[in-house]
C-alpha positions, 0 to 999 in steps of 0.5 A: 478886265484887270486894271493896270495897278491892281493890288499896287499902292501909290503915293501922290504928293500935292494931291489936294487939287489940280494935277495932283488930284487928277493923278490920284484919281487916275491911278485909283481908277486903275485899281491902286490904293492911294495915299493923298498927301497935301499941305491942305488937310481938307483938300487931301481928304476930298481927294481920298474920298473921291478915290474910294469911289473906285473901290480902292483903299485911300488915306489922306495925310497932311504933309509938307513934303519939303520937310523930311520928317513929315514925309517919313511919318507919312510913309510909315503910316501908308506902309501900316494902313495900305502896305508897301509903296509901289508908285510915287507920283511926286507932283507937289510944287508949282509957280503960283503964277508968280512973275517977278523981274530978275533984278527984283527977286529976293532971297526969300522968294528964291528960296520958297520957289526952290523949296516948293519945287526942287527940294520937295521933289528931292525929299520925295524921291529920297524918302520914298526911294529909301522905302522902295529899296527896302521893299524890292523896288518901284516906280517914281514919276516926278512932275516937272514943267515945260519951263524946265526945258525952256525959259520965260521972262520974269520967271527965273526962280521958277525956271531954275527950280524946275530945270533942277527937277529935270536933272534930279530925275536923271541923277536919281534914276542913275542911282536908284535903278540899281535898287530896282527903282525906275525914276522918270518925269513928266513936263506939263505945259500950261494947265488949267487948275483951280490955282491957275484959272483966274490967270489963264482966263484973262483975255490977253493970257488966253490969246497968248496961249493960242499963239504960242501953243501949236495946239491952240489951248492949254491943258486940262489936268486930266490930259496929263494922267495918261503919260504919268501912268504910262511911265509908272506902269510896267509898259514903260519897263525900259524907260529910265531917266526920261522926261516926257514933255506934254505941253501941246507943242509949246517947247518945239516952236 
């Protein structure tokens, strides 16, 4: 039985752990050669090694995807070693569970959050989009957040950045579809990752999640893979500028 992404090349940003690692391994299991980009060299290498277990090519690249020159170099390497890029899963970002009252925000905190989430998504779409346009098109899936749909107290910087990501997905989709590039996104709800585990395992946080998420629990990283790969696949050929909310019902109540 053929795999959906056989003979395709995928780039996954923030691939060193959590959602990014799940996405990288998910698309590798579906046959894609995968480039695992992460700010941590060791974490990227661990993900790439696991991806090779699916019988596909995989490379690890240390990269701050908010820095255009670093991502350009990474894309050039991927093209040399794996071939032209067909799929971008732009996952780099996150809140680091940073809760700050609005009046206590500093410009440094604000800029760091915007760069980590919105700038990284923009640079990823820009650099990989240029590459895809030169090679006949592709599919981009950007990881946003349910907090790009609704807000939470003491998270203004993160909510604003992820709200920007949602609009970036739509704006990039309008411009890039003319180059044969589909841009869509997923908006995960609270998700268990190595970076969030300590927070989400606190009794009061676990209880709040049970009350506020209709499904009664938070997501595991692997539960986001199906939605992302659907949007990256030919099954979603008519999906352009869509953000698929995968949040256990968080945003509907």
